[in-house]
C-alpha positions as CSV (number, residue, x, y, z in Angstrom):
1,X,0.0,0.0,0.0
2,X,1.4,3.4,-1.0
3,X,2.0,6.0,1.7
4,X,-0.3,9.0,1.5
5,X,1.1,12.6,1.6
6,X,2.0,13.6,5.2
7,X,-0.8,16.3,5.4
8,X,-3.4,13.8,4.3
9,X,-2.1,11.1,6.7
10,X,-2.2,13.5,9.6
11,X,-5.8,14.5,8.9
12,X,-6.9,10.9,8.4
13,X,-5.4,9.7,11.9
14,X,-7.4,12.4,13.7
15,X,-10.5,11.7,11.8
16,X,-10.4,7.8,12.3
17,X,-9.9,8.3,16.0
18,X,-13.3,9.9,16.5
19,X,-14.9,7.5,13.9
20,X,-14.2,4.6,16.1
21,X,-16.6,5.9,18.8
22,X,-19.6,5.1,16.7
23,X,-19.2,1.3,16.4
24,X,-21.9,0.5,18.9
25,X,-24.6,1.8,16.7
26,X,-23.6,-0.4,13.7
27,X,-25.2,-3.7,14.9
28,X,-28.6,-2.0,15.5
29,X,-28.6,-0.5,12.0
30,X,-27.6,-3.7,10.5
31,X,-30.5,-5.5,12.2
32,X,-33.0,-3.0,10.9
33,X,-31.6,-3.5,7.4
34,X,-31.9,-7.2,7.7
35,X,-35.5,-6.9,8.8
36,X,-36.3,-4.7,5.9
37,X,-34.7,-7.1,3.5
38,X,-36.5,-10.0,5.0
39,X,-39.9,-8.3,4.8
40,X,-39.3,-7.5,1.2
41,X,-38.4,-11.0,0.5
42,X,-41.6,-12.3,2.2
43,X,-43.7,-9.9,0.1
44,X,-42.3,-11.4,-3.1
45,X,-41.8,-15.1,-2.3
46,X,-39.3,-16.0,-5.0
47,X,-37.5,-12.7,-5.2
48,X,-33.8,-12.7,-4.4
49,X,-32.8,-9.5,-2.6
50,X,-30.0,-8.3,-0.2
51,X,-29.3,-5.4,2.0
52,X,-27.8,-2.3,0.4
53,X,-24.2,-2.8,1.5
54,X,-23.3,1.0,1.6
55,X,-26.0,1.5,4.1
56,X,-24.9,-1.3,6.5
57,X,-22.4,1.2,8.1
58,X,-24.5,4.3,7.5
59,X,-25.2,5.1,11.3
60,X,-21.6,4.8,12.2
61,X,-20.6,7.2,9.4
62,X,-23.3,9.7,10.6
63,X,-22.2,9.5,14.2
64,X,-18.6,10.2,13.2
65,X,-19.5,13.2,11.0
66,X,-21.6,14.6,13.8
67,X,-18.7,14.7,16.2
68,X,-17.8,18.2,17.4
69,X,-15.4,19.9,14.9
70,X,-15.8,17.1,12.4
71,X,-17.7,19.1,9.7
72,X,-16.3,21.9,7.7
73,X,-18.0,23.7,4.8
74,X,-17.2,25.7,1.8
75,X,-14.2,26.4,-0.4
76,X,-12.2,28.1,2.3
77,X,-11.9,24.8,4.3
78,X,-10.5,22.8,1.3
79,X,-7.0,21.2,1.0
80,X,-4.6,21.8,-1.8
81,X,-5.2,19.1,-4.5
82,X,-1.6,19.5,-5.6
83,X,-0.2,18.8,-2.1
84,X,-2.5,15.7,-1.8
85,X,-1.1,14.4,-5.1
86,X,-4.5,14.6,-6.8
87,X,-4.7,15.8,-10.4
88,X,-8.2,17.2,-11.1
89,X,-7.7,16.8,-14.8
90,X,-8.1,13.1,-14.5
91,X,-11.7,13.5,-13.5
92,X,-14.7,14.9,-15.2
93,X,-16.7,15.4,-12.0
94,X,-15.7,18.4,-10.0
95,X,-13.2,17.4,-7.3
96,X,-13.0,19.2,-4.0
97,X,-11.2,17.8,-0.9
98,X,-12.1,18.9,2.7
99,X,-12.2,17.1,6.1
100,X,-15.3,15.1,5.1
101,X,-13.7,13.8,1.9
102,X,-10.6,12.9,3.7
103,X,-12.7,11.0,6.3
104,X,-14.2,8.8,3.6
105,X,-10.9,8.3,1.8
106,X,-9.5,7.0,5.1
107,X,-12.6,4.9,5.8
108,X,-12.5,3.3,2.4
109,X,-8.8,2.4,2.8
110,X,-9.2,1.3,6.4
111,X,-12.2,-0.1,8.1
112,X,-14.2,-0.4,4.9
113,X,-11.5,-1.8,2.8
114,X,-13.1,-5.1,2.4
115,X,-16.3,-3.5,1.3
116,X,-14.6,-1.2,-1.2
117,X,-12.5,-4.0,-2.6
118,X,-15.7,-6.0,-3.4
119,X,-17.4,-3.0,-4.8
120,X,-14.5,-2.4,-7.2
121,X,-14.4,-6.1,-8.2
122,X,-18.2,-6.0,-8.9
123,X,-18.1,-2.7,-10.7
124,X,-16.5,-4.2,-13.8
125,X,-19.8,-6.1,-14.4
126,X,-21.7,-2.9,-15.0
127,X,-19.2,0.0,-15.7
128,X,-18.8,-0.5,-19.5
129,X,-22.6,-0.2,-20.1
130,X,-23.0,2.7,-17.6
131,X,-20.1,4.7,-18.9
132,X,-21.3,4.2,-22.5
133,X,-24.8,5.4,-21.5
134,X,-23.3,8.5,-19.6
135,X,-21.1,9.4,-22.6
136,X,-24.1,9.1,-24.9
137,X,-26.0,11.5,-22.6
138,X,-23.1,13.9,-22.3
139,X,-22.8,13.5,-18.5
140,X,-19.6,13.0,-16.4
141,X,-18.4,9.4,-16.7
142,X,-17.3,9.7,-13.0
143,X,-21.0,9.4,-12.1
144,X,-20.7,5.7,-12.7
145,X,-19.5,5.6,-9.0
146,X,-22.8,7.1,-7.8
147,X,-24.0,3.4,-8.2
148,X,-21.2,2.3,-5.9
149,X,-22.2,4.5,-3.0
150,X,-25.8,3.8,-3.6
151,X,-25.8,0.0,-3.8
152,X,-22.2,-1.2,-4.0
153,X,-23.0,-2.2,-7.6
154,X,-25.5,-4.7,-6.4
155,X,-28.6,-4.8,-8.6
156,X,-30.5,-6.8,-5.9
157,X,-29.8,-4.2,-3.2
158,X,-32.8,-3.1,-1.0
159,X,-32.8,-0.4,1.7
160,X,-35.0,0.3,4.7
161,X,-36.5,3.1,2.7
162,X,-37.7,0.6,0.2
163,X,-35.2,1.9,-2.4
164,X,-34.1,-0.9,-4.8
165,X,-31.6,-1.9,-7.4
166,X,-28.3,-0.6,-8.7
167,X,-29.3,3.1,-8.5
168,X,-31.6,2.7,-5.4
169,X,-34.8,4.1,-6.9
170,X,-37.8,4.3,-4.6
171,X,-41.0,3.1,-6.3
172,X,-42.4,6.6,-7.1
173,X,-39.3,7.9,-8.7
174,X,-38.7,4.7,-10.6
175,X,-42.1,4.8,-12.1
176,X,-41.8,8.5,-12.9
177,X,-38.7,7.8,-15.0
178,X,-40.3,4.9,-16.8
179,X,-39.4,1.8,-14.8
180,X,-42.1,-1.0,-14.7
181,X,-42.8,-2.1,-11.1
182,X,-45.5,-4.7,-10.4
183,X,-45.8,-8.1,-8.7
184,X,-44.1,-9.8,-11.7
185,X,-41.3,-7.4,-12.8
186,X,-39.3,-4.7,-11.0
187,X,-37.1,-2.9,-13.5
188,X,-35.2,-1.0,-10.7
189,X,-33.4,-4.3,-10.5
190,X,-32.6,-4.5,-14.2
191,X,-29.2,-2.7,-14.6
192,X,-29.6,-1.4,-18.1
193,X,-33.1,-0.1,-17.8
194,X,-32.4,1.4,-14.3
195,X,-29.2,3.1,-15.6
196,X,-31.1,4.8,-18.4
197,X,-33.7,5.9,-15.9
198,X,-31.0,7.2,-13.5
199,X,-29.3,9.2,-16.3
200,X,-32.6,10.8,-17.3
201,X,-33.2,11.8,-13.6
202,X,-29.6,13.1,-13.2
203,X,-29.9,15.1,-16.4
204,X,-33.1,16.7,-15.1
205,X,-31.5,17.5,-11.8
206,X,-28.5,19.1,-13.4
207,X,-30.7,21.2,-15.7
208,X,-32.6,22.4,-12.7
209,X,-29.7,23.3,-10.4
210,X,-26.8,23.9,-12.8
211,X,-24.3,22.3,-10.3
212,X,-23.3,18.6,-9.9
213,X,-23.0,18.7,-6.1
214,X,-26.5,20.1,-5.8
215,X,-27.7,17.7,-8.4
216,X,-26.4,14.5,-6.7
217,X,-27.6,15.8,-3.3
218,X,-31.0,16.2,-4.8
219,X,-30.8,12.6,-6.2
220,X,-30.4,11.5,-2.6
221,X,-32.9,13.9,-0.9
222,X,-35.3,14.9,-3.7
223,X,-35.2,18.1,-5.7
224,X,-37.9,19.7,-3.5
225,X,-35.8,19.3,-0.4
226,X,-32.7,20.9,-1.9
227,X,-34.7,23.7,-3.6
228,X,-36.4,24.5,-0.3
229,X,-33.2,24.5,1.7
230,X,-31.6,26.9,-0.8
231,X,-34.5,29.3,-0.6
232,X,-34.9,29.1,3.1
233,X,-31.2,29.6,4.0
234,X,-30.3,31.8,0.9
235,X,-27.7,29.2,0.0
236,X,-25.8,29.4,-3.3
237,X,-24.0,26.1,-3.4
238,X,-24.0,22.7,-1.8
239,X,-21.6,23.5,1.0
240,X,-23.7,26.4,2.2
241,X,-26.8,24.2,2.1
242,X,-24.8,21.5,4.1
243,X,-23.9,24.1,6.7
244,X,-27.6,24.8,7.3
245,X,-30.3,22.8,9.0
246,X,-32.1,22.5,5.7
247,X,-31.0,19.0,4.9
248,X,-30.4,15.8,6.9
249,X,-26.8,14.6,7.7
250,X,-27.4,11.6,5.4
251,X,-27.6,14.0,2.4
252,X,-24.7,16.2,3.8
253,X,-22.4,13.1,3.7
254,X,-23.6,12.1,0.2
255,X,-21.4,14.5,-1.8
256,X,-18.1,14.0,0.1
257,X,-18.6,10.2,0.0
258,X,-19.1,10.3,-3.8
259,X,-16.0,12.4,-4.3
260,X,-13.8,10.1,-2.1
261,X,-15.2,7.1,-4.1
262,X,-14.4,8.7,-7.4
263,X,-10.8,9.7,-6.4
264,X,-9.9,6.2,-5.2
265,X,-11.9,4.2,-7.8
266,X,-10.2,6.1,-10.7
267,X,-6.7,5.3,-9.2
268,X,-7.1,2.2,-7.1
269,X,-3.5,1.2,-7.1
270,X,-2.3,4.5,-5.9
271,X,-4.4,4.0,-2.7
272,X,-3.4,0.4,-2.1
273,X,-6.1,-1.5,-4.0
274,X,-3.8,-3.8,-5.9
275,X,-5.4,-7.1,-5.3
276,X,-8.8,-6.7,-7.1
277,X,-10.3,-9.7,-8.8
278,X,-12.5,-7.9,-11.3
279,X,-15.6,-9.8,-12.4
280,X,-16.6,-10.2,-16.0
281,X,-19.5,-8.3,-17.6
282,X,-22.6,-10.3,-18.0
283,X,-23.0,-11.6,-21.5
284,X,-26.3,-12.8,-23.0
285,X,-28.5,-13.0,-26.0
286,X,-32.4,-12.5,-26.0
287,X,-35.4,-14.5,-27.2
288,X,-39.1,-13.8,-27.0
289,X,-41.1,-16.5,-25.2
290,X,-44.7,-16.6,-24.1
291,X,-45.9,-15.0,-20.9
292,X,-46.6,-17.4,-18.0
293,X,-43.7,-19.8,-18.7
294,X,-41.7,-21.0,-15.7
295,X,-38.0,-20.4,-15.9
296,X,-37.4,-24.1,-15.0
297,X,-38.9,-24.9,-18.4
298,X,-36.6,-22.5,-20.2
299,X,-33.5,-23.8,-18.3
300,X,-34.5,-27.4,-19.4
301,X,-34.5,-26.3,-23.1
302,X,-31.1,-24.6,-22.9
303,X,-29.3,-27.0,-20.6
304,X,-28.7,-24.2,-18.1
305,X,-30.0,-23.5,-14.6
306,X,-32.8,-21.4,-13.1
307,X,-30.1,-19.6,-11.0
308,X,-28.3,-18.4,-14.2
309,X,-31.6,-17.3,-15.8
310,X,-32.5,-15.4,-12.7
311,X,-29.1,-13.6,-12.7
312,X,-29.5,-12.6,-16.3
313,X,-33.1,-11.6,-15.7
314,X,-32.8,-9.9,-12.3
315,X,-36.0,-7.8,-12.9
316,X,-38.2,-10.9,-12.7
317,X,-39.6,-11.1,-9.2
318,X,-40.6,-14.7,-9.6
319,X,-39.2,-17.7,-11.5
320,X,-41.8,-17.1,-14.3
321,X,-42.4,-14.7,-17.1
322,X,-45.5,-12.4,-16.5
323,X,-48.6,-14.3,-17.4
324,X,-50.5,-11.3,-18.7
325,X,-48.0,-10.6,-21.5
326,X,-48.3,-12.3,-24.8
327,X,-44.5,-12.3,-25.1
328,X,-41.6,-11.5,-22.9
329,X,-38.1,-10.8,-24.0
330,X,-35.9,-13.1,-21.9
331,X,-32.1,-13.0,-21.6
332,X,-30.4,-16.3,-22.1
333,X,-26.8,-17.6,-22.1
334,X,-24.8,-16.8,-25.1
335,X,-25.0,-19.5,-27.7
336,X,-28.3,-21.0,-26.5
337,X,-30.8,-19.1,-28.6
338,X,-31.2,-21.7,-31.4
339,X,-31.4,-24.5,-28.8
340,X,-34.2,-22.7,-26.8
341,X,-36.1,-21.8,-30.0
342,X,-36.1,-25.4,-31.2
343,X,-37.0,-26.9,-27.8
344,X,-39.8,-24.5,-26.8
345,X,-42.5,-26.4,-28.7
346,X,-41.5,-29.7,-27.0
347,X,-42.2,-28.5,-23.5
348,X,-44.8,-30.5,-21.5
349,X,-46.5,-29.6,-18.3
350,X,-45.7,-31.4,-15.1
351,X,-48.7,-32.3,-12.9
352,X,-48.3,-29.6,-10.3
353,X,-49.3,-26.0,-9.6
354,X,-47.0,-23.2,-8.5
355,X,-48.1,-20.8,-5.8
356,X,-46.8,-17.2,-5.1
357,X,-47.5,-15.3,-2.0
358,X,-49.1,-11.8,-2.0
359,X,-49.4,-9.6,1.0
360,X,-52.5,-7.4,0.8
361,X,-51.7,-3.7,0.9
362,X,-53.9,-0.8,2.0
363,X,-56.7,-0.2,-0.5
364,X,-56.3,-3.4,-2.4
365,X,-59.4,-5.4,-3.1
366,X,-60.2,-8.9,-4.3
367,X,-60.8,-7.6,-7.8
368,X,-57.5,-5.6,-7.9
369,X,-55.5,-8.6,-6.7
370,X,-57.2,-10.9,-9.3
371,X,-56.5,-8.4,-12.1
372,X,-52.8,-8.2,-10.9
373,X,-52.3,-11.9,-11.2
374,X,-54.8,-12.6,-14.1
375,X,-56.9,-15.0,-12.2
376,X,-60.6,-15.3,-11.4
377,X,-62.2,-14.4,-8.1
378,X,-63.4,-17.9,-7.6
379,X,-59.8,-19.3,-8.0
380,X,-58.4,-16.9,-5.4
381,X,-61.2,-17.5,-2.9
382,X,-60.9,-21.3,-3.2
383,X,-57.1,-21.3,-3.0
384,X,-57.3,-19.4,0.3
385,X,-60.4,-20.9,1.7
386,X,-62.1,-17.5,1.9
387,X,-65.8,-17.0,2.2
388,X,-65.8,-13.2,1.8
389,X,-64.5,-10.9,-0.8
390,X,-63.2,-8.4,1.8
391,X,-59.4,-8.5,2.2
392,X,-57.7,-7.3,5.4
393,X,-54.5,-5.3,5.1
394,X,-51.5,-7.6,5.8
395,X,-53.4,-10.8,4.9
396,X,-51.1,-13.2,3.0
397,X,-52.7,-14.8,0.0
398,X,-51.6,-17.9,-1.9
399,X,-51.7,-17.2,-5.6
400,X,-51.9,-20.1,-8.1
401,X,-49.7,-19.0,-10.9
402,X,-48.9,-21.8,-13.3
403,X,-47.8,-25.3,-14.0
404,X,-44.2,-26.2,-14.4
405,X,-42.8,-27.4,-17.6
406,X,-40.0,-29.9,-18.4
407,X,-38.4,-31.1,-21.6
408,X,-39.0,-34.9,-21.8
409,X,-36.4,-37.1,-23.6
410,X,-37.8,-39.3,-26.3
411,X,-40.4,-41.7,-24.9
412,X,-39.9,-40.4,-21.4
413,X,-42.7,-39.0,-19.1
414,X,-42.0,-35.5,-17.7
415,X,-41.8,-36.7,-14.1
416,X,-39.5,-39.5,-15.0
417,X,-37.1,-37.1,-16.7
418,X,-37.1,-34.8,-13.7
419,X,-36.4,-37.6,-11.3
420,X,-33.8,-39.2,-13.6
421,X,-32.0,-35.8,-13.7
422,X,-31.7,-36.1,-9.9
423,X,-30.0,-39.5,-10.3
424,X,-33.0,-41.7,-9.4
425,X,-33.5,-44.8,-11.6
426,X,-37.0,-46.0,-12.5
427,X,-37.5,-49.0,-10.2
428,X,-40.3,-51.4,-10.4
429,X,-42.8,-51.1,-7.4
430,X,-41.4,-47.6,-6.6
431,X,-43.0,-44.1,-7.0
432,X,-40.8,-41.1,-8.0
433,X,-41.5,-38.0,-6.2
434,X,-40.0,-34.5,-5.5
435,X,-40.1,-32.5,-2.2
436,X,-39.7,-28.7,-2.1
437,X,-37.6,-27.7,0.9
438,X,-39.3,-25.3,3.4
439,X,-37.6,-23.1,6.0
440,X,-35.8,-25.0,8.7
441,X,-36.1,-28.5,7.1
442,X,-33.2,-30.9,7.2
443,X,-32.3,-34.2,5.5
444,X,-33.2,-35.8,8.7
445,X,-36.7,-34.3,9.0
446,X,-37.4,-35.0,5.4
447,X,-36.2,-38.6,5.8
448,X,-38.5,-39.2,8.7
449,X,-41.4,-37.6,6.9
450,X,-41.2,-40.0,4.0
451,X,-39.8,-43.0,6.0
452,X,-36.6,-43.3,3.9
453,X,-33.0,-43.0,5.1
454,X,-30.9,-39.9,5.0
455,X,-28.2,-41.9,3.2
456,X,-30.7,-42.8,0.4
457,X,-31.7,-39.2,-0.1
458,X,-28.0,-38.2,-0.3
459,X,-27.4,-40.9,-2.8
460,X,-30.4,-40.0,-5.0
461,X,-29.6,-36.3,-5.0
462,X,-25.8,-36.6,-5.1
463,X,-25.4,-34.9,-1.8
464,X,-22.1,-35.3,0.0
465,X,-21.1,-34.3,3.6
466,X,-23.3,-32.2,5.9
467,X,-24.9,-30.0,3.2
468,X,-27.3,-27.4,4.4
469,X,-30.6,-27.4,2.5
470,X,-31.9,-24.1,1.1
471,X,-35.5,-23.0,1.0
472,X,-37.1,-23.9,-2.4
473,X,-34.4,-26.6,-3.1
474,X,-35.9,-29.6,-5.0
475,X,-35.2,-33.1,-3.3
476,X,-35.9,-36.1,-5.4
477,X,-37.3,-39.2,-3.7
478,X,-38.1,-42.8,-4.4
479,X,-41.0,-44.1,-2.4
480,X,-42.8,-47.3,-1.9
481,X,-46.0,-47.9,-3.7
482,X,-48.6,-46.7,-2.8
483,X,-46.8,-43.5,-1.8
484,X,-47.4,-42.1,1.6
485,X,-48.6,-38.6,0.8
486,X,-47.9,-36.3,3.9
487,X,-50.6,-33.9,5.1
488,X,-50.5,-30.8,3.1
489,X,-49.0,-32.4,-0.1
490,X,-50.9,-33.1,-3.2
491,X,-51.9,-36.6,-4.4
492,X,-51.4,-37.5,-8.1
493,X,-55.0,-37.3,-9.3
494,X,-55.7,-34.0,-7.4
495,X,-52.6,-32.4,-9.0
496,X,-53.6,-33.3,-12.5
497,X,-57.2,-32.0,-12.0
498,X,-56.0,-28.8,-10.4
499,X,-53.5,-28.1,-13.2
500,X,-56.3,-28.4,-15.7
501,X,-58.6,-26.1,-13.8
502,X,-55.9,-23.5,-13.1
503,X,-54.7,-23.6,-16.6
504,X,-58.2,-22.8,-17.9
505,X,-58.8,-20.0,-15.4
506,X,-55.5,-18.4,-16.1
507,X,-56.2,-18.6,-19.9
508,X,-52.8,-20.1,-20.5
509,X,-53.9,-23.2,-22.4
510,X,-53.4,-21.6,-25.8
511,X,-50.0,-20.2,-24.9
512,X,-48.3,-23.4,-23.6
513,X,-48.3,-27.0,-24.7
514,X,-50.8,-29.3,-23.0
515,X,-51.0,-32.9,-22.0
516,X,-51.6,-35.3,-24.8
517,X,-55.1,-36.7,-25.4
518,X,-54.3,-40.0,-23.7
519,X,-53.2,-38.3,-20.6
520,X,-56.3,-36.1,-20.5
521,X,-58.5,-39.2,-20.6
522,X,-56.7,-40.6,-17.6
523,X,-57.0,-37.3,-15.8
524,X,-60.7,-37.0,-16.5
525,X,-61.5,-40.6,-15.4
526,X,-59.7,-40.5,-12.2
527,X,-61.6,-39.6,-9.0
528,X,-60.1,-36.4,-7.4
529,X,-58.6,-36.9,-3.9
530,X,-58.9,-33.7,-1.9
531,X,-55.9,-33.0,0.3
532,X,-55.5,-30.8,3.4
533,X,-53.4,-27.6,2.8
534,X,-51.1,-26.2,5.5
535,X,-48.7,-23.4,5.4
536,X,-45.8,-25.6,6.4
537,X,-46.6,-28.7,4.4
538,X,-44.4,-29.9,1.7
539,X,-45.2,-29.9,-2.0
540,X,-44.3,-33.0,-3.9
541,X,-44.8,-34.2,-7.5
542,X,-45.7,-37.9,-7.9
543,X,-44.4,-39.5,-11.1
544,X,-46.5,-42.6,-11.2
545,X,-50.2,-43.1,-11.1
546,X,-52.5,-45.4,-9.2
547,X,-54.2,-48.1,-11.4
548,X,-57.7,-47.1,-12.6
549,X,-59.2,-50.2,-11.1
550,X,-57.8,-49.3,-7.7
551,X,-59.1,-45.8,-8.0
552,X,-62.7,-47.0,-8.5
553,X,-62.7,-48.9,-5.2
554,X,-61.9,-45.9,-3.2
555,X,-65.1,-44.1,-1.9
556,X,-64.9,-40.4,-2.9
557,X,-63.8,-38.4,0.1
558,X,-64.9,-34.8,0.9
559,X,-63.8,-31.9,2.9
560,X,-65.1,-31.0,6.4
561,X,-64.2,-27.7,8.0
562,X,-63.9,-28.0,11.8
563,X,-66.4,-25.8,13.7
564,X,-66.2,-24.4,17.2
565,X,-67.0,-27.2,19.6
566,X,-66.2,-30.0,17.3
567,X,-64.1,-33.0,18.4
568,X,-63.0,-36.0,16.5
569,X,-65.7,-38.1,18.1
570,X,-68.5,-35.7,17.1
571,X,-67.2,-35.4,13.6
572,X,-66.8,-39.2,13.3
573,X,-70.4,-39.7,14.3
574,X,-71.6,-37.2,11.6
575,X,-69.9,-39.3,8.9
576,X,-70.6,-42.7,10.5
577,X,-66.9,-43.4,11.0
578,X,-64.5,-43.7,13.9
579,X,-62.1,-41.1,15.3
580,X,-59.3,-43.5,14.3
581,X,-60.6,-43.4,10.8
582,X,-60.3,-39.6,10.6
583,X,-56.8,-39.6,12.2
584,X,-55.7,-42.2,9.6
585,X,-57.3,-40.3,6.7
586,X,-55.5,-37.1,7.7
587,X,-52.4,-38.7,9.2
588,X,-53.0,-36.9,12.5
589,X,-50.6,-37.5,15.4
590,X,-53.3,-36.9,18.1
591,X,-56.9,-36.2,18.5
592,X,-56.7,-32.3,18.8
593,X,-58.5,-30.4,16.1
594,X,-59.1,-26.6,15.9
595,X,-61.9,-24.5,14.4
596,X,-61.0,-23.8,10.8
597,X,-59.0,-27.0,10.2
598,X,-59.8,-28.8,6.9
599,X,-60.2,-32.6,7.3
600,X,-60.6,-35.4,4.7
601,X,-63.7,-37.4,5.6
602,X,-65.5,-40.3,3.9
603,X,-69.2,-40.7,4.1
604,X,-70.8,-44.0,5.1
C-alpha cells in the first residue's frame, strides 16, 4: 500500500480516532436493514434480494461526522489538491477535498477496505454499459461511481427506505422515470433499464440546479428538499446548504462520500487496492417467449440453470415470465438461442401447480389482486379458503400461478425425466416424487417424513457431507407404492385435475403445450382426492399413477371444516366413521383439532 502525503495522513489519523466511537450503533442499524430485506423477500416469495451494503455502516458514518469539529464547509476549508497528489484533470466530476472527503478516503482504505474491494471487483460487471450510456447522454463518466455509494454495484440491493436496485430508486421515482414495477417485474433491479432511468433523472436535476454537487444531493434527498433549503437559507452552493439545517446529515455526507469514491476508484493502485479480482461483464442473448412460462422450463430447453436465468433476468420477481404478456423478452446464455427456440415447442407440463405469496396492501381489493395476477375471483377465494371478498390489510394470500414445464427425452414422461435428472433410476414397485424444501427443514426431518434413510436421499440427489438445505431446493425421492402422501402435499390425481382447472382459469392453455389426449382421458376418469393444505406442508410431485381399477374402489372423500365445539368423536359420528378413521385419513398424530381446520372425511 502506498503512503499518502503527510498532510493527508495526519488528517486521516485524527478523523479515524473519532470515527471509532460510533461502532456501537452499527449492529442496531444492520439488524434493521436485515429486517427490511426479510420483509421485502416475504412480500415477493421468489425474489432474491439483499441489503444495500453501503447502508450497513451508515449510522456509524453519521455519528462520526456529527462529532464536534468534524464538519467543515465551503471552499475556504478545502485542502490543496496538488499537495495531496490529486490531479483534477483526471476526473470529469468536480473534485474538492475537505475534512469530510478525507474522512471517507480514510474509511474506504481502512475499516471499509473489504467493502470497497468487493465494490471495485463487482463494478466491472456494469461499468462498461453505464459509462457508455453516460457518454451518450453527455454526463460526467465519473457518475458511474454514484451506483457504488448507492448499492455497492449490487442490482438486488434493498434499503430500509424501500429503495431498490443498482441506483436505489424508490418506487415513485422509478415509475416516474419509466421503470415498470409490479408483482411480476421490478425494472429497478434491471441494470440497463435502471441506468437509463438514473441518467434521465440526473440530467433533469443538473438542468434544474446547474451544479453537480446540488444535483447529486437532490438525487439523494429529492429536488424539492434541496430547492427549499436553498431558498430558506439563501444558500448558493451545496456547502452552504450543508452548513444549514435545511437537509439531513445523510444528504450532507452524500457528496463527500461520492468524491472520495471517485478519487480512489479512478486510481485504485495509488491508494493500495492492488489485489482486485474484477468480475466479467454479464453476456447474454435474447429470445421472445410466451408469458406465464416457468424459468425451469426455459432452463431445461437450454441446458442451463434457473439460477443463471434469474441472474440474467434480475428484474423478474418470480421464476416465471409475467402471465398477462403475450410475449416476454428473456435474456439467455450466449450460444443457446437456437437451442431454446427449437425446444420450446417440446415442453410438456408437469402435474403440479406453483403458488406465489401476495401480502394485501392498503386499499387493495379482491378484484384488484385478481387483475394483478390474471386469475378469477373464484380461483383466489378457493385457493385461500375465503368465504368473503373483503381482504384485510396484511393478509397473506396464496396465488396459483402456473404449471411447471419440463423437456422430456424421447419416450420419457416428464416426471421420469425430472427424477432421472436427480439420479434416481426408475425401479419397479417404486414411485418417483419431489419435495420442495421449506424453511428449517433438514435431510433428517425429510427422511423421517417420507420414511426413507438420510443416506438414500443423499445418494439419490448426489449430496455429500453435511450439506445445508436451502428453502425452495428440490429433493428427489423414491417411495414405496402406494406413496405415503404427507398432510399438506398433493396426491397425483388431485394435482392433474388442479392443473387443468388453473390452466383454464389463467387462460394459459393456448400459450403453452398441454398434456396429450391420452393423458387427458386418464386425468378426467380419475376420482379427485382432496388433500388438506397447510402453510408448512411440503409440495411433492408424484411421477406414477394409481391403477384405474384401484381408484374405482376408493369411496370419494370430501372436505369437512372444523367448527367451534367439534371433536374427532362428534365429527366421526356425523360421517358414520370412527375417530381413528379420521386420524388415519388425515395422518393426525393426536386427536386435537381446531376450528377452521380442513379434514378429509369419507361418508358411510
